[in-house]
C-alpha positions as CSV (number, residue, x, y, z in Angstrom):
1,M,87.8,112.0,129.8
2,E,84.2,111.6,130.7
3,E,82.2,108.9,129.0
4,Y,78.9,109.6,127.3
5,G,75.7,108.6,129.0
6,F,72.7,107.0,127.5
7,F,71.0,110.3,126.7
8,Q,74.1,111.9,125.2
9,S,74.7,108.9,122.9
10,W,71.2,108.9,121.5
11,A,71.3,112.7,121.2
12,A,74.5,112.4,119.1
13,V,72.9,109.7,116.9
14,F,69.8,111.9,116.4
15,C,71.9,114.9,115.5
16,A,73.8,112.9,112.9
17,I,70.6,111.7,111.4
18,V,69.1,115.2,111.2
19,G,72.4,116.5,109.7
20,T,72.3,113.9,107.0
21,V,68.6,114.1,106.3
22,I,68.7,117.9,105.9
23,W,71.2,117.6,103.1
24,R,69.4,114.7,101.4
25,I,66.1,116.6,101.4
26,A,67.9,119.8,100.1
27,G,69.4,117.7,97.3
28,V,66.0,116.2,96.3
29,V,64.3,119.7,96.3
30,L,67.1,121.4,94.4
31,A,67.8,118.6,91.9
32,S,64.5,119.3,90.1
33,H,65.6,122.9,89.5
34,I,69.1,122.2,88.2
35,P,69.5,121.2,84.6
36,A,71.3,117.9,84.2
37,D,73.7,119.2,81.5
38,G,74.3,122.5,83.1
39,P,77.5,123.9,84.6
40,V,76.4,123.2,88.2
41,M,75.9,119.5,87.6
42,G,79.2,119.4,85.6
43,W,80.9,120.8,88.7
44,V,79.2,118.3,91.0
45,N,80.2,115.5,88.7
46,T,83.8,116.7,88.6
47,M,84.0,117.0,92.4
48,A,82.6,113.5,92.8
49,Y,85.3,112.0,90.4
50,A,88.0,114.1,92.2
51,M,86.9,112.7,95.6
52,V,86.9,109.1,94.4
53,S,90.4,109.6,92.8
54,A,91.7,111.2,96.1
55,V,90.4,108.2,98.2
56,L,91.9,105.8,95.7
57,L,95.3,107.5,95.8
58,L,95.2,107.7,99.6
59,I,94.6,104.0,99.8
60,L,97.3,103.4,97.2
61,V,100.0,105.5,98.8
62,H,99.2,105.4,102.5
63,P,97.3,102.2,103.1
64,T,96.2,100.9,106.5
65,G,95.7,97.5,107.9
66,V,96.8,94.4,106.1
67,L,97.3,96.4,102.8
68,A,100.1,98.4,104.6
69,T,102.2,95.2,104.8
70,T,102.5,95.2,101.0
71,G,104.9,97.2,98.9
72,L,104.0,100.2,96.8
73,D,105.3,98.5,93.7
74,H,102.9,95.6,94.3
75,R,100.0,97.9,94.6
76,L,101.0,99.9,91.5
77,I,101.2,96.7,89.5
78,G,97.7,95.7,90.5
79,L,96.4,99.2,89.7
80,G,98.2,99.3,86.3
81,A,96.8,95.8,85.3
82,G,93.3,96.8,86.3
83,L,93.5,100.1,84.4
84,L,94.9,98.4,81.4
85,A,92.2,95.8,81.4
86,M,89.6,98.5,81.8
87,F,90.9,100.4,78.8
88,I,91.1,97.3,76.6
89,S,87.9,95.5,77.6
90,K,85.6,98.2,79.1
91,R,84.2,95.6,81.5
92,L,84.4,96.4,85.2
93,I,84.3,92.9,86.7
94,F,87.0,91.6,84.3
95,S,89.1,94.7,85.1
96,L,88.7,94.1,88.9
97,L,89.7,90.5,88.5
98,C,92.7,91.4,86.4
99,G,93.9,94.0,89.0
100,I,93.4,91.7,91.9
101,S,95.1,88.8,90.2
102,A,98.0,90.9,89.2
103,F,98.3,92.3,92.7
104,A,98.2,88.7,94.2
105,L,100.8,87.5,91.6
106,A,103.1,90.4,92.3
107,I,103.0,89.7,96.0
108,Q,103.8,86.0,95.4
109,L,106.4,86.4,92.7
110,I,108.2,89.7,93.4
């Protein structure tokens, strides 16, 4: 496999920047024409939540790195504790601390 040269590397970076900037500019231009409570923004919001949920479940079920050395039951205990704390307290930092603490305790005790 041939390595990229100096010019090809910078060309790839430039193409990535242009590809990102085009969509950002399109979003800024189109956002002023789309009502915030309309069906299009509802769909965008739904897709954003779905993507976050999919990434969370992917990390939960098929983790990589150090997290892969822990069991699924430990990860589920941490998730459950964090969600329970979120439903009870409605405070993000407290819920994160509860989930992390429950996960750490599950690893040590189970």
